[in-house]
Structures are given as structure tokens and as C-alpha cells.
Residue, then its C-alpha position, 0 to 999 in steps of 0.5 A: m548512486t543517486v540515480f539506481a536509489g531514486i529509480l529502486l524508490l519509485l519501482n517500490a513505490a509502483f508495486n505498493v500500488a500495484c499489489w496492495p489495493p487488489f489485496l485489500r479488495r481481497v480481503a474485503r469480501d471474505a467472510r471473515a471480513r464482516d461480522e453477522q449484522g454487516r459490521p467490519t471484522r478487526f478481520l479487516r481493519v487490521h487488513q485496513v490498516l496495514v494497505g493505509t501505510a504500505m500507501l503511505l509509504a508508497a507515496a513517501s517514496a515516489v515523493a523520494g525516488v522524484w526528489l534524488l532524479v531530479s537533486 
């Protein structure tokens, strides 16, 4: 069961790393991401926090997955 959990955590990390950065690039190109002066809007900031949190969780999942597989 430990090996399964480790592999699942690594797959979760890989999925997050593969999916979230392209999403953020699309959000950054969206017209709602910047105001008339070119400053970031709440729309962009909220999505940056979302993606940053997902990347932090991906890193934690990767560390936990490797730790489970090694132990």
C-alpha cells in the first residue's frame, strides 16, 4: 500500500506541474489580467495565488511520494 501511495503522490505532482503553468500563461494573456495602465488585476493575482498554491502542493506531494518509495 505504501508503494501505491508513493506512486499516486508522484503522479499528482506530475499532473500539477504539467497542467497549471500553461493555465497561468493563458490567464496572463487574457484581457481581464491587466487594467488600462497595464497593472495586474485581481483576476490575475487570484490565479497566480491559485497556481502558486498548486505548485507548493505539487512539491510537497513529490517529496512525500519519494519519501514513501524510499522508506
